[in-house]
N, C-alpha and C positions, 0 to 999 in steps of 0.2 A: 762613631760610626754608625749609619743607620742600615736597618735590615729590611728586607722584604722587596718585592718588586715595585711597589707604590713609590716607597722612598727613593728608589733608584732613579725612576722616572722624574721624580720632582724635586729633587735635591735642589737642583739648578736652576730652578724656574724663579723668574723675576718675582721681586718682591712688589706687593701691591702697592698702587699709589696713595700717599697720603692726602688726606683732606685738609681744608683751609683751616680748621678748628685744630687738627692734629698738628699741624705745622706751627700755628700760634703757640699752641699750650708748649710744644718742645722748646720753642723760644723763651717762652715766657716763665717755664718751671724754675729754671736755674736762677732768675732775678727773685723770684718769689721765695724760693728757699734762702736767698741771702736776706731777704727782708726780714723774714719769719722764721729762722732755724728749726724751731721747735714745733713748726704747725703740723697736724694730722692731715694725712692723704687727703681726706673727705675734704677738709675745709679749705684746703689748696685747690682742688678742683673746683669747688664753688666760688673760691675768689678769681682763678682762672676763666672761669665761665662768665663771672659778671665783667670782667675785663673786656674779654671778647665781645660782649653783648654791646659794652660800651664804646668799641671802636667806631670812627666814623666811617662811610663807604669809601673815602681816599685811604685810610688808615688800612682797611680790609682788602683794598684793591691788591697791595702788595703780598699778602698771603694768598690771594685767589691766584694772583699769577704765579707764584711758586706751586701752587697745586696743579695748574694747568701744566706747568714745566714736568712735574712728577708724572703726570697722565701721559704726556707725549714720550717720556722715557719707558714708562710701563709698557706702551704700545710698541714702541720700537724694539725693547728687549724681548717681549713677547714674541713677536714676529720672528725675530732672529732665533728664539728659542725653539719655536715650533719647525722653524726651516732645519734647525739642526737634527731634531727629532724624526723628521720626515726622511731627511738623508740617512739616519741610523736605521730606521724600518726598511729603507728602501735597500739598504745593505744586508740587512738580515734577510730579507726576502730573498735576495741575489744568492745569499749562501744556502738557503733552503732548495731553491731552485738548481742551481750550479754548485754540488758541493766544491768542486774544484777553486770556488770564487774565495775560499777561506785564506788561500795562499794570496798573498799581495800581487805576486807576478803570476796570476792565473791565466791560462790558456784554455779557450772555451771549446777548441776542436779537439776531436778525438783522433788519435793516431794518425 
């Protein structure tokens, strides 16, 4: 469980989009581990990097499209997240201005 205001605000923030190389390496790492089960991390990273650099533009296009989809997802989720927080901030301001708004069935008119 997180503590503090910053964490409460950012706990549900959308995950940042993965880049082309990150998507490729996530797909390639299990294959590499099967080929070389006792390989150290640094050597594996070097091999993945070499494989990525050896991709043809056609092969790389698959990962570029996946990365673009990730970016679209991130933008969509960020806009939704910001809208949710905007609504929450408006609700909190309303509570400050109209203390009676704390009840769900509030009535703003006095007596």
